[in-house]
C-alpha positions as CSV (number, residue, x, y, z in Angstrom):
1,M,22.5,-12.3,8.7
2,T,19.3,-10.5,8.5
3,E,16.6,-12.4,6.7
4,Q,14.8,-10.3,4.7
5,A,10.7,-10.9,4.3
6,T,9.4,-11.1,0.8
7,P,6.1,-10.3,0.5
8,S,3.3,-12.9,-0.7
9,I,1.6,-10.1,-3.8
10,K,-1.0,-11.2,-6.6
11,I,-0.5,-7.9,-8.4
12,P,1.5,-4.9,-8.1
13,V,-2.0,-1.8,-8.1
14,C,-5.3,-2.6,-6.9
15,T,-7.9,0.3,-7.1
16,Q,-8.7,2.1,-3.8
17,E,-11.8,-0.3,-3.5
18,Q,-11.2,-3.3,-3.3
19,Y,-8.3,-2.0,-0.7
20,A,-10.8,-0.3,1.4
21,I,-12.4,-3.9,1.1
22,D,-9.0,-5.7,1.4
23,A,-7.9,-3.7,3.7
24,G,-11.1,-3.7,6.1
25,H,-12.2,0.0,5.9
26,T,-14.3,2.6,3.8
27,L,-14.0,4.0,0.6
28,K,-13.8,7.1,2.6
29,T,-10.8,6.4,5.0
30,V,-8.9,4.4,1.9
31,R,-10.0,8.5,0.0
32,A,-8.6,10.6,3.2
33,Q,-5.3,8.2,3.3
34,V,-4.4,8.9,-0.3
35,N,-5.9,13.1,0.2
36,R,-3.0,13.0,2.3
37,G,-0.4,11.1,0.5
38,Y,-0.4,8.0,3.3
39,L,-1.2,5.5,1.0
40,P,1.3,5.3,-2.4
41,T,-0.6,6.2,-5.0
42,I,0.6,5.2,-9.3
43,K,-2.0,7.1,-12.0
44,I,-2.4,4.0,-15.0
45,G,-5.0,5.8,-17.3
46,R,-7.8,8.2,-15.9
47,Y,-7.7,5.8,-12.7
48,R,-5.1,6.8,-9.2
49,M,-4.3,3.1,-8.4
50,I,-2.8,2.0,-4.9
51,N,0.5,1.2,-5.4
52,L,0.9,-2.4,-3.6
53,M,4.0,-3.2,-4.1
54,L,5.9,0.5,-2.5
55,L,3.0,0.1,-0.2
56,S,5.2,-3.1,1.1
57,R,8.1,-1.7,0.8
58,M,7.5,1.0,2.6
59,C,6.2,-1.1,5.8
60,L,9.5,-3.3,5.3
61,E,11.2,-0.5,5.5
62,A,9.8,1.0,9.0
63,D,9.4,-2.6,10.6
64,S,13.3,-3.3,10.5
65,A,13.9,1.0,11.2
66,K,11.7,-0.1,14.6
67,Q,13.7,-3.2,15.1
68,K,17.3,-1.3,15.7
């Protein structure tokens, strides 16, 4: 059996500004990644938030595919 890693996330979404701070990127870089579709987002009201749960799932799937 393979052990599935569970990401530790406080909340499932965050602002692009907060993601830029947490990831150590500039806001311009994060916005470019969002515009190109590299970062999953969800629109909540008038704000486009980074979907951290989907991003974590994408990373875990990419890691497991890489190990095969």
